[in-house]
ROZAKOL-567041 format. One record per residue (C-alpha): residue in one letter; y, z, x; residue number from 1. Coordinates in Angstrom, 1 decimal, padded with zeros to 4 digits, m for minus. Each point is the difference from the previous one (the first is absolute). Layout:
<sites>
  kolvex      py      pz      px  vopa
       A       Y       Z       X   NUM
...
</sites>
This chain:
<sites>
  kolvex      py      pz      px  vopa
       M   000.0   000.0   000.0     1
       K   003.4  m001.0   001.4     2
       S   002.4   002.7   000.9     3
       H   003.8  m000.4  m000.1     4
       G   000.6   003.1   002.0     5
       R   002.5   002.5  m001.4     6
       L   001.5  m001.5  m003.2     7
       K   003.5   000.7  m001.0     8
       A   001.1   000.8  m003.5     9
       K   003.6  m000.4  m001.1    10
       P   001.5   001.2  m003.3    11
       S   001.7  m002.8  m001.9    12
       L   001.5  m000.5  m003.5    13
       R  m001.4  m003.6   000.1    14
       P  m003.6  m000.7  m001.0    15
       R  m002.3  m001.0   002.9    16
       E  m001.9  m003.3  m000.1    17
       L  m003.7   000.8  m000.3    18
       M  m000.9  m002.4   002.8    19
       A   002.7   001.0   002.4    20
       E  m001.0   000.4   003.6    21
       P  m000.6   003.6   001.1    22
       Q   002.8   001.5   002.1    23
       V  m001.2   001.5   003.3    24
       E   002.2   002.7   001.5    25
       G   001.4  m000.5   003.4    26
       V  m000.6  m003.8   000.4    27
       W   002.6  m002.8   000.3    28
       T   001.5  m000.6  m003.5    29
       A   001.9  m002.9  m001.4    30
       R   002.1   000.8  m003.1    31
       I   001.4  m003.1  m001.7    32
       V   002.8  m000.1  m002.5    33
       T  m000.5  m003.1  m002.1    34
       L   000.5  m001.6  m003.3    35
       F  m003.5  m001.5   000.3    36
       P  m002.5   002.7   001.0    37
       K  m002.9  m002.3  m001.0    38
       A   000.9  m002.1   003.0    39
       F  m001.6   002.7   002.1    40
       P  m002.3   000.3   001.8    41
       G  m000.2  m003.8  m000.2    42
       I  m001.2  m001.5   003.3    43
       L   000.1   003.5   001.5    44
       G  m003.0   000.9  m002.1    45
       L  m002.2  m002.6   001.8    46
       S  m001.5  m000.3   003.4    47
       L   000.6   002.7   002.6    48
       T   003.1   001.5  m001.6    49
       G  m001.8   000.3  m003.3    50
       K  m003.0   001.6   001.6    51
       A   002.2   002.5   001.8    52
       L   001.7   000.8  m003.2    53
       A  m003.3   000.7  m001.7    54
       Q  m001.1   002.1   002.9    55
       G   003.2   002.1  m000.2    56
       L   001.5  m001.0   003.3    57
       W   003.3  m000.7  m001.7    58
       N   001.5   000.6  m003.5    59
       L   001.8  m002.4  m002.3    60
       Q   002.2   001.3  m002.8    61
       T   002.2  m002.0  m002.4    62
       I   003.1   001.4  m001.7    63
       P   000.7  m002.3  m003.0    64
       L   003.8  m000.5  m000.1    65
       R   000.0  m000.8  m003.7    66
       E  m001.0   003.5  m000.9    67
       F   003.3   001.2   001.3    68
       G   002.1  m002.5  m002.0    69
       V   002.7   001.1  m002.4    70
       G   000.3  m000.5  m003.7    71
       K  m002.4  m001.2  m002.6    72
       H  m001.1  m003.0   002.0    73
       R  m000.1   001.9   003.4    74
       N   002.5  m002.3   001.6    75
       V  m000.1   000.2   003.8    76
       D   002.9  m002.4   000.8    77
       D   003.5  m000.9  m001.0    78
       T   002.7  m002.6   000.7    79
       P   001.5   000.0   003.6    80
       A   003.3   001.8   000.5    81
       G   002.7  m002.6   000.6    82
       G  m001.8  m002.7  m001.9    83
       G  m002.5  m002.6   001.0    84
       A  m003.3  m001.4  m000.9    85
       G  m003.2   002.0  m000.5    86
       M  m000.7   003.7  m000.4    87
       V  m000.1   003.0   002.4    88
       I  m002.4   003.0  m000.1    89
       R   001.8   003.1  m001.0    90
       A   000.6   002.8   002.4    91
       D  m001.0   002.8  m002.4    92
       V  m003.3  m001.7  m000.9    93
       M  m001.0  m000.6   003.6    94
       D   001.1   003.5   000.9    95
       A  m002.4   001.5  m002.6    96
       A  m002.8  m002.2   001.3    97
       L   000.6   001.0   003.6    98
       R   000.1   003.7  m000.9    99
       E  m003.3  m000.4  m001.7   100
       A  m001.4  m001.6   003.1   101
       K   001.1   003.0   002.1   102
       Q  m001.9   002.3  m002.2   103
       G  m003.2  m001.1   001.8   104
       G   001.2   001.6   003.2   105
       P   001.3  m001.6   003.3   106
       A  m000.9  m003.7   000.3   107
       G   002.2  m001.2   002.8   108
       P   003.1  m002.2  m000.4   109
       V   001.2  m001.7  m003.2   110
       I   000.1  m003.8   000.5   111
       Y   001.6  m002.6  m002.2   112
       M  m001.6  m003.4   000.4   113
       S   003.1  m002.2   000.3   114
       P   000.9  m003.4   001.6   115
       R   003.1   001.6   001.5   116
       G  m002.1   002.7   001.8   117
       R  m001.1   000.1   003.7   118
       P  m003.1  m002.2   000.6   119
       L  m003.4   001.7  m000.2   120
       T  m001.6   000.0   003.5   121
       Q  m003.3   001.1   001.4   122
       A   001.8   002.9   001.8   123
       R   001.4   001.2  m003.4   124
       A  m003.4  m000.2  m001.6   125
       R  m001.5   002.0   002.9   126
       T   002.6   002.7  m000.4   127
       L  m000.6   000.2  m003.8   128
       A  m003.7   000.2   000.5   129
       E   000.5   003.1   002.2   130
       G   001.9   001.8  m002.7   131
       P  m001.0   001.6  m003.3   132
       G   000.6  m003.2  m002.1   133
       V   002.9  m001.8  m001.7   134
       T   001.7  m000.3  m003.3   135
       L   000.8  m003.6  m000.9   136
       I   002.5  m001.3  m002.4   137
       C  m000.9  m003.4  m001.6   138
       G   003.3  m001.6  m001.1   139
       R   000.5  m002.5  m002.8   140
       F   003.0  m001.9  m001.5   141
       E   003.0   000.0   002.3   142
       G  m001.0   003.2   001.7   143
       V   000.5   003.8  m000.2   144
       D   003.3   001.9  m000.4   145
       Q   001.2   000.8   003.5   146
       R   000.9   003.5  m000.9   147
       V  m003.6   001.1  m000.4   148
       L  m001.0  m001.7   003.2   149
       D   002.7   002.0   001.8   150
       A  m000.9   003.2  m001.8   151
       H  m003.6  m000.1   001.1   152
       D   000.6  m001.3   003.5   153
       V  m002.0  m003.1  m000.8   154
       E  m001.0  m002.4   002.8   155
       E   000.0  m003.7  m000.8   156
       V  m002.8  m002.2   001.4   157
       S  m000.5  m003.7  m000.2   158
       I  m003.2  m002.0   000.5   159
       G   002.0  m003.2   000.6   160
       D   003.1  m002.1  m000.6   161
       Y  m000.8  m001.1  m003.5   162
       V   000.3   001.5  m003.5   163
       L  m003.0   001.0  m002.2   164
       T   000.0   000.6  m003.8   165
       G  m000.7   003.7   000.7   166
       G  m001.0   002.5   002.6   167
       E  m003.6   000.5  m000.9   168
       I  m001.4  m002.7   002.3   169
       A   002.2   001.2   002.9   170
       A  m001.1   003.6  m000.6   171
       Q  m003.7  m001.1   000.3   172
       V   000.8  m001.8   003.2   173
       L   001.6   003.1   001.5   174
       I  m002.9   002.2  m001.2   175
       D  m002.7  m002.4   001.4   176
       A   001.7  m000.3   003.4   177
       T   000.2   003.8   000.2   178
       V  m003.3   001.2  m001.5   179
       R  m002.1  m002.2   002.3   180
       L   001.4   002.0   002.9   181
       I  m001.3   003.3  m001.3   182
       P  m003.0   001.2   001.9   183
       R  m003.4  m000.9  m001.5   184
       V   001.5  m002.6  m002.4   185
       L  m001.1  m002.9   002.2   186
       G  m003.6  m000.2   001.1   187
       N   001.0  m000.8   003.6   188
       Q   003.2   001.6   001.1   189
       D  m000.2  m001.8   003.3   190
       S   000.9  m003.2  m001.8   191
       L   003.5   001.3  m000.5   192
       A   000.7  m000.1   003.7   193
       E   000.1  m003.8   000.4   194
       E   001.8  m000.9  m003.3   195
       S   003.3  m001.7  m000.1   196
       F   002.9   002.4   000.6   197
       S  m002.4   002.8   001.2   198
       I   000.6   002.2   002.9   199
       G  m003.2  m001.2   001.7   200
       N   001.2  m003.6  m000.3   201
       R   003.4   000.9   001.5   202
       G   001.7  m000.7  m003.3   203
       L  m000.8  m003.7   000.3   204
       L  m001.8  m002.3  m002.4   205
       E  m003.8   000.0   000.0   206
       H  m001.9  m002.5   002.0   207
       P  m002.1  m002.7  m001.9   208
       Q  m003.4   001.1  m001.2   209
       Y  m003.3  m001.9  m000.1   210
       T  m003.6   000.5  m001.1   211
       K  m003.2  m001.9  m000.6   212
       P  m000.9  m002.9   000.0   213
       A   001.0  m000.8   003.6   214
       Q   000.8  m003.5  m001.1   215
       W   001.4  m001.0  m003.4   216
       E   001.0  m003.5  m001.0   217
       G   000.6  m001.0   003.6   218
       R   002.1   003.1   000.8   219
       E  m001.4   002.5   002.6   220
       I   000.7   003.6   000.7   221
       P   002.0   000.3   003.3   222
       E  m002.5   000.1   002.8   223
       V   001.4   003.2   001.5   224
       L  m001.0   002.0  m003.1   225
       L  m003.6  m001.0   000.5   226
       S   000.0   000.7   003.8   227
       G  m000.9   003.7  m000.2   228
       N   002.8   000.7   002.5   229
       H   001.8   002.9  m001.7   230
       A   002.9  m000.1   002.4   231
       A   000.5  m003.7  m000.6   232
       V  m000.2   000.5  m003.7   233
       A   002.6   002.7   000.1   234
       A   002.3  m002.1   002.1   235
       W  m000.4  m002.9  m002.4   236
       R   000.8   002.1  m003.0   237
       E   003.1   001.5   001.6   238
       A   001.2  m003.5   000.9   239
       E  m000.6  m001.3  m003.5   240
       A   001.8   002.9  m001.6   241
       E   003.0  m000.7   002.2   242
       R  m000.1  m003.7  m000.7   243
       L  m000.2   000.4  m003.8   244
       T   002.8   002.7   000.0   245
       K   002.3  m002.2   002.1   246
       E  m000.6  m003.0  m002.3   247
       R   000.0   001.7  m003.4   248
       R   002.0   003.2   000.4   249
       P   002.6  m000.4   002.7   250
       D   001.7   003.1  m001.3   251
       L  m003.1   002.1   000.8   252
       W  m000.4  m001.8   003.3   253
       R   003.5   000.8   001.0   254
       A  m000.4   003.7  m000.9   255
       W  m003.3   000.2   001.9   256
       A   001.6  m001.6   003.1   257
       D   003.0   002.3  m000.1   258
       A  m002.2   003.1  m000.4   259
       A  m002.3  m001.2   002.8   260
       G   003.0  m000.5   002.4   261
       H  m000.7  m003.6   000.6   262
       H   000.9  m003.3  m001.7   263
       P  m002.8  m002.5   000.2   264
       G   001.0  m003.5  m000.9   265
       Q   003.3  m000.2  m001.9   266
       A  m000.4   003.3  m001.9   267
       A   003.1   001.5   001.7   268
       D   002.2  m002.9  m000.9   269
       M  m000.9  m000.3  m003.7   270
       D   002.6   000.6  m002.6   271
       P  m001.1   002.7  m002.6   272
       A   001.4  m002.1  m002.8   273
       K  m002.1  m002.9   001.1   274
       D  m003.0   002.4   000.4   275
       R   000.2   000.7  m003.7   276
       Q   000.2  m003.6  m000.9   277
       L  m003.0  m001.0   002.1   278
       S  m002.0   002.9  m001.3   279
       G   000.7  m001.0  m003.6   280
       A   002.2   003.1  m000.8   281
       S   003.4  m000.2  m001.4   282
       D   002.7   002.5  m001.0   283
       Q   001.4  m002.3  m002.7   284
       S  m001.9   001.6  m002.8   285
       R   001.5   003.4   000.7   286
       G   003.3  m001.2  m001.4   287
       H  m001.5  m001.4  m003.1   288
       R  m002.3   001.5  m002.6   289
       E  m001.4  m002.1  m002.8   290
       P  m000.3   001.7  m003.4   291
       E  m003.2   002.0  m000.2   292
       K  m001.5  m000.3  m003.5   293
       E  m002.5   002.3  m001.6   294
</sites>
């Protein structure tokens, strides 16, 4: 019989779902404020993250924003001050939801998934994984009243320079990137060492991967990978990681070169603005937000 360890009970005025995941005390916890709680666990309930959730290696809690709405229809939004298109989530409604989230005990920082936030990085995910958890705000419409973000010292995080209909998908991205770094979630923790952006890979992109068959449709696995020479394989992988990073992410290449104290190739002479263009990133979207519809 499967054991979830020490289960945690929390008093609440809201009825619990009969099939809700058990909450295990002391493990990494994601609390999600959302208008669409049925969106979770979503993809997080599958594969390794889903298995880890069932095993009680991390907790997932949803706080339905609609339950804190005002009036007969439980409205959560209103027209933007100063005029303009769309609607804005009310400060008092979001405040009530965040206070409910805090009733469950400490769960790390409060993060609002927003295209104007700082980019999510592997380093940030690693830091979050080392903490008690995170409370995530999934925005909708034109966003959230700035006053409640300031009042709760909310951090804004972006998963890219584009706009989504809502923050639920972005929240799942952040949770997935973080949960997989929790010990015992992955079957082989050593696999983390050579991933893109990892410390073991010096923060560079990962080298190409190959497997059987040795020859496929006229394409062969690089001979060095079949040589049995571990030193040569390691050197090839390092060289490929550097090549791919230089070609595809000159911004990362420049940062690595500066940190290493040397400037291979043209890294030292590259323009940061051109780095972003070559790597496919752009700051243009930060000055423009399309309407986010429910």
